[in-house]
N, C-alpha and C positions, 0 to 999 in steps of 0.2 A: 466411629459412626456405625450404628447397627445396620444390618442389611435391610433394604426396603422390602416390605411385604405386600404392598398394594400393587395393582396393575395400573400403569400410566398409559393413557390413550391420547395421541397427538393428532389433532385435526387441523388442516391448513385452511386458508381462506379461499375465496372464489379465484379461479385461475391458478391456484396453488398446487394442483395435482397434475402430473403429466398424464397424457391420454394416448392410448394406442387404438388404432382401428385396423382390423384385419391384418394384424401382425406388424403394422408400421406405426411408428411414433408420429402423431399428428399435432401434439402440443408438448414440446419439451425444450423451450428456449433456455439458453445459458448466457453467462456473463459476456462471452465473446461473440455472440451471434444474435443480439437482440433484434436488429433490423431485418436480418435474414430470416429470423423466426417469424416475424410479422408477415413477410412475403410467403413463407411456407404455409403459415396459418391461412392466409388469404386464398391460397390454392386449394386448401382442404375444406374451407368453410362451408361450401355447398353440401358437402357430405355430412357435416356436423349440424346443419340446421335441423331443428326439430319440427315434427308435424304439428299442424294447427290442432289445438284442443287436447294436447297430450296430458295436461293436468299433472297428476302425481304418478303417472305411469312411466315405463321405460320404452324407448323406441325400438329396441332390439336391432340396432344398426351396426353392431360389431364394435362399438366403442367401449373400451374398458379402462378404468383408472389403473395406473401403474405404480407411481411412487410420489412422494412429496418433492416439490421443487427444491433442488439442492443448493443453489448459490444465488449470487446477486442478479437481479433482473431489473432493467429499466426499460420498459416497453412503452414508447411514446403513445399517449392517448389510450392505452389499455391498462397499464399498471405502473404506478410510480415506484421509486426505488425501494426494493425490499431485499433483505439480505438472504432470503431463502431460509430453509429449515435445518440445514446442516448444523449451524451453531447451537440451536436449541437441542437437537438430538445428541450432539456431542456433550453438552452440559449434563443432560439426563444420564448418559452413559457414565460420566465421571462420578455421578452420585450412586452408581451401582445398579442402574436399570439396564436390562439386556433384552434384545429381541429374541423371540422363540427360535429354536433351531429348525432347519428345513424338514419338511415331512411330518406326518402324524406321530412318528416315533422319536423325533428330535427332542432336545431338552426344552422344557417349558421356559417361557420368558415373561417379563412383566413390563416391557416397553413395546407398545403397538402403534406404529404410525399408520394412519388410515387415510389413504388417498380416496377421493370420490369423484364422480363425474359431476363437475360443478355446473354443467348446463341444466341439470335436472332439479326437480323440486326439492326443497329442504325436507319436506315431509317424506318423500321417497328415500332420500339419503339417510334420514333419521331412522326409518324402519330398517333399512339395510344395515345400519350401524350395529344393531343388535345381533344380527346374524354373524358378525365378525367378532365382536368382543365377548359375547357370552360364552362361546366355546373356548376362547383363549382364557377367560377368567376361570372356567371350570378346570381346564388343564393346569392352570397355576395353582388353584386350590387343592387339586388332587395330590399335591406333594405332602399335604398334611401339616401337622405341627403349627408353626406361626402363620402359615400360608392358608390354612383351612378357612379362615374368616376374612380373607382378602376382599377388598372392594375396588371399585374403579375410581381413578382420579383423572378427569379430563383436563387437558391443556389445549386450548383452542384459539386459533387466530381468526379474526374477522368472521366471515360467514360460517366457518366451522363451529362457532359457538351456537349459532342458530340450529344447525344440524344436531348438535349434542343436546340442546335444550328440548328439541322435539322428541328425541329418543327418551330423555329423562322424564319429561312431563306427560307424554302421550303414548309411549310404547312400553311402559313398565320399567324403564331404566332406573327410576328412583330407588328401587329395591336393592340395586347393586352398586349405586353410586355413593361415594364418600364426599367428593368435592368436584365442583366445576370451576375451572379457572379460565377466564376469557380475556383476550388481548385485542382491543379495537373492534369488538363485536357490535355491529349496528343494530342494537335491540329495537330502536325506533325507526329503522330504515336509513337510507342514504340518499342524499339529494343527487349525487352523481348518477345513481340508477335512474332516477326520474329524468334527468337531462338526456341520457342516452335513449331512453324509451320515447321521449317526446321529440327531441331534436335530431336523433339519429346518432350512429356511431361511425366516426370517420377517423380512425387512429392512424398513426404513423407520421413520417416526415418525408417531404419531397416525393420522389418516385415510389417510396414505400407506403404512401398513403392508400388506405383501403376503404372499401365501402362494406361495413359489417352490420348495417342497420337491420336487415332482415334476420340475420343470425341472432343479433342481440335481442330482438323482439320475440324470437321464438323460444327463448330460455325462460322456463318457469322460475328459476332461481333469481333472475334479475327482476322479474315482476314482484317477487316476494321481498325484495329490498326496497320497495316503494316506501318513502318516508311517511311516518305517522305523526310528525310534529309540524308546527306552523313554519313552512318554508316557502310559501308562494306569496308574492306581492299582490294584494287584492284590495281595491278600494282604499288605498292609503294605509293599509295595515298588512299584517302577515296572517295567512290562513293555512289550514291543513288541506292536503289533497282531497280528503274525504268530505270537506265542507264547501267546496267550490264546484258549481255546476259548469261543465265545459260549455264554451260558446257554441 
């Protein structure tokens, strides 16, 4: 097998990035601590709630994305069983892709996992995406030879595909992109997002049940997952959310 010459960028789905606030992890559940993670998240949620009218901006609240979720998560009412992203990254490494070395003088790499603050607008995260991958791509191309014409291949799960598409279509990313691969991306929205926005978010089990409605409704990303297909029962038929007048 020949050495891969393109740059592969991996974007997770909503909730698929660990988050740190003021030096402390506030969202990093693991396979052995799903319910405890919900309780921890509940204690932190007031600090993670976004201000009204934030739109496509950043709240500058000290929250930073850290890494992709590594392993199995089954978070009742929040996230169904997902294996995490370690198997995907391991598979890409087995094909010859490698992360860059530490620091600006470390070896260039062509495997870039990109965690992001999944609370924020897909438009904000799409714009931010360019500031991460374009320097990495240039560093990779600077090796010359077969790498000089390298482009980006996106591998995205769920909402990560929407972030990548915004970058590609609206932020000039098409010029450096060779391919966009998406897995389970809700291009026409998700009914679950509508259910949480309308009916509230009450995840968990037993004593771990939480009230996350205010937090969920503060997230631009969740509003941007509103379905654009006929998913509402209306007058004996199905209608789009945009074609029904609220009572």
